[in-house]
N, C-alpha and C positions, 0 to 999 in steps of 0.2 A: 460653452459654456465649457466646465473644468467638470464636470460629469460623462457630455460629451469627447474633451479631452482623455480622459481613466478611458473612457470606452475602446476607444479610438489606441489609446496604446495599447491595453491587452490585446484589443485583434488581432492585431501585428503581433502582438510577444507570440499567439496562440498559432495561428500562421507556421510562422517563421520556427515552431516546438513544431509543428503535423509536419512542414514537408522535411526538417532536418535532424526529427527523430520517428514518427513515428509515419512512414506514409504509408505502411502497407496495414488498412480497417480492421483486415481480418483476425489481426492478434489481439483488437479491443474488444473480442468479441464475449458480451457475457458467460459465464464459468455455468455449467449446470448446476445448478443445484440439488442434491443428495437429501431426501429423508432420512431420520433418524430415526434408527430401528432395532432391537434390541434381539434377539437370533429364541422362539421356543422351543424348548426339546420335538413340539408334536408338529415341528416343521414349516412357523410361518412362524410374520416376523409382526413385532407389535411395537405399535409408536411409540414413542417415549415422551413422558410428560412431562412438564415446567421443568417440577425439582427434582425427577432423575438428569433431566441434562445438566440443570446443578450441580448439583452434587458428579456429577460423572466428570463434569474438568475442570472440577479443581486441584486433582492429582494434577492435571498439565499446569498450571500455574505454578503448583509450589514445584515442580520439578523442574524450573524454573529459574530459580534460586536457587539451584545447587552443583553440583561438579559441570565441569565443558559435556560428558558426553550427557548429559543427563537436560543439559538447556537444548542441545541438537534434538533429544529425540520430545522432546515441551514442544519446540517450534518444529517441528514435520507433522508434533501429531496438532496443531494448529495449521498450519496450511491445506491439512486434513477437514480440519474442522469450517474454516473457514471459505470455506466451498457447496456449508449443505443450510438447508432448511431457514431463510432469513426469520423466521417466526424467534427462531431458540435467539441467534444471532446478534436479534435486535435488543433480544431481556435487559431490561433495568439491572438487573442484578447481575452481567456479562460482559456486556458491551465496555463500561466504563474503562473496565475491569481491563481486555482482549487490550483495548488499544491503548492505557498505559504500560504494559507490558510490551508490547512490538516499537511502541517509540523505544523501550529500553534495547532490546534484544536486535534493535536493525543496526546499533550502536555499539555493539555487541566487539568483541577486540578478533570473537572470530571470523573467517570470511564463512565458515559453512554456515555458523547462527546467520548472522548479516545476510546472508544470500536467500533465506530459507523465508525468515523473515519480510521482506522485500516480499517474498514472493505469495505470501500468507495476505499481506496490503492489496495485494494487486486483487486477490481476489474479494476482498473485501469492500473495498475500495468503488465498488460494482451497486455497490445500495450506498441509496445517501444519508440516508443520518449518518455512515464511516467515513464519506467524504468528509462532512460536515468537519467529522472529530476530529480524522486527521489533519484537514487542513488548518487548525486552531490548536495542533498541534507539534513538540518539536520534531517531528519527522519532516514537518513539509521545505526547512530550509537544505536539513540532508536529504533530502531524496533528488535536489541539486548537485547537491557536492559528488551526489556516486554516478551523475550524470558524464563528470568529468576523465577528463583523460585519466584517472589515475592506477597507477604500474600494479597497485594491490586490490584492485578486485577486479572480476570476473565479466567477462562480456554481456554473460544472461545478468546479473545484476544489474548494469547498466540501462540494459535494454528493456528490462520488466520497471525500473524506474523510472526511464523514459516516456514508458505506456503509461503508466499511473499519473505523473503530474500532466501529459494529454488529456487523462480522465480529468483531472480534478482545472485546470486551465479552460478544459473548452464548457466546465457543467454550472462552475462558482468564479470564474476570471476575476470579478472583481474584490469578490473577499482574498482569492490567491497573495493578487496583487496587493492590499492593502496590511495580510498578515507578514506577507515579505518582507516592505517597506518598514513599518509603522512597529511590528510586535519585534524581528528577529535582525530590521536594520540590516537586512542582506541586496547585496551591489547587482540588482535586476539588471543592469540596463550592459552593465562590463559583464554578466554574464551573455546574454543577448549578442553582446558583439560576436563573442566568440562561440556561440551556440551549434554555427553550422559549419563551424570549423573541424569537429570529432574528429577523430583520429580512426575510429573504431566507425569501416563503413555498415558496416552491419547494427550497427545503435544509430545508424543515419535512417536505415532503411526500414527499423521492426516497427 
């Protein structure tokens, strides 16, 4: 049947990607989630409320619309936020805004901004709600492009992008395939043909 053919195609896709890009499963371990706490003058820390968290992240979003240095600091802070307690990260008043911002920052003209955006996406991609949001966004085809042998991207960025794609294709193979081919008109067949020929050995092994 058609569904069986699609599933077989994407099983092949994932196995090829896993072999070529992400054979070391230790690199795909989930990040340790940290609580959000506010230090108190008496020496102990208090867990922040949802309202305090949402108020506290607004300056990060605003900084991303300013100068280069502000964007770099903003995306670095998002990398830290992305490793925090999932309860805050999945708040309806935070998640869509965070996903949209990272979709923009991953295509920034500056390497430093792009690299930290990819790192933030990697941490957030451990949460299923974020995986689905990113798969249905402009980030998906951009990650495939970052894995390519592009002279302007760092090896670390390519390896991280490869690890994210491995997670996406393992957990949502059918959705990834449909998004790439039907929403983005991405030439998946051509990409698969040369995925195992990537020049960066550490990208293939990461």
